[in-house]
N, C-alpha and C positions, 0 to 999 in steps of 0.2 A: 067411287071409281073416277067419276068426272073431275072431282076436286083434286085427286092425286094427279090426273093427267094435266090439269091446268097448272098445278104447282111444279110439275116436272118441266112443262113448257117454259114457265117463267125462269126457272133455274137454268135451263139450257140457253135461254135468251141472254141472261146476264153473263153466263160463262162464255158465250160465243163472242163477247166484246173483245177479248184479248186476241184471238185469231183474226178477227175482222180488222183490228188496228194494224196487225202485222201485214195482212193482205193489202191494205190501202197503202202501206209504206212501199210496197213493191209495185203496186198498180195505182198510182195517184189519181188516174182518171175515174176510179171507182169511188172517189171521195163523196160525190153527190149522193150515191146510193147508201153509203155508210151513214151520212148525216140524216138521211130520210129514215132509215131503218132504226137507228139507235138514238133518234131524237129524244125519246123519253128518258133514256139513261143519261144522255148528255145534260138534260135539264136537271135531273136528280143530282148529278155530279156538281153542277154549278150552284144549286140552291139548297142543298142539304149537306149533312156531314158525310155523305157517302163518297164525296169527291176524292178524298185521300185514299180510301179503301180501294176504289176503282183504279186510281192511279197506280197504286202498288201492284194490283193484279195485272194491269196492262203492261207494266214494266217487266213482269215475268215473261211475257211473250215477245218482247222486243229483243233484237240481237244485242249481245254484250257490247257496250261502248268501249272502243279502243282508247288506250292512253294516247295523248297527243304525241306526235312525232317530235323528238328532240335530236337535233343534229349536233353532235359533240365532236369537235376536231381533235381534242386531246384526250 
């Protein structure tokens, strides 16, 4: 039972990365807390093959990027 609880905690920790990135986008002053809490995941993203997977997951939580504004006279 303890092992299942620990696995659930680790899964929730990894899955909380996306909402945390979005929160920091709106409240940049919380960046220091984000870096402290997610330091192990940031290290894994930089030093293993998990970087691309985490990047794709975090992109799902970010607002859609708008197309650049093009002003057309004609």
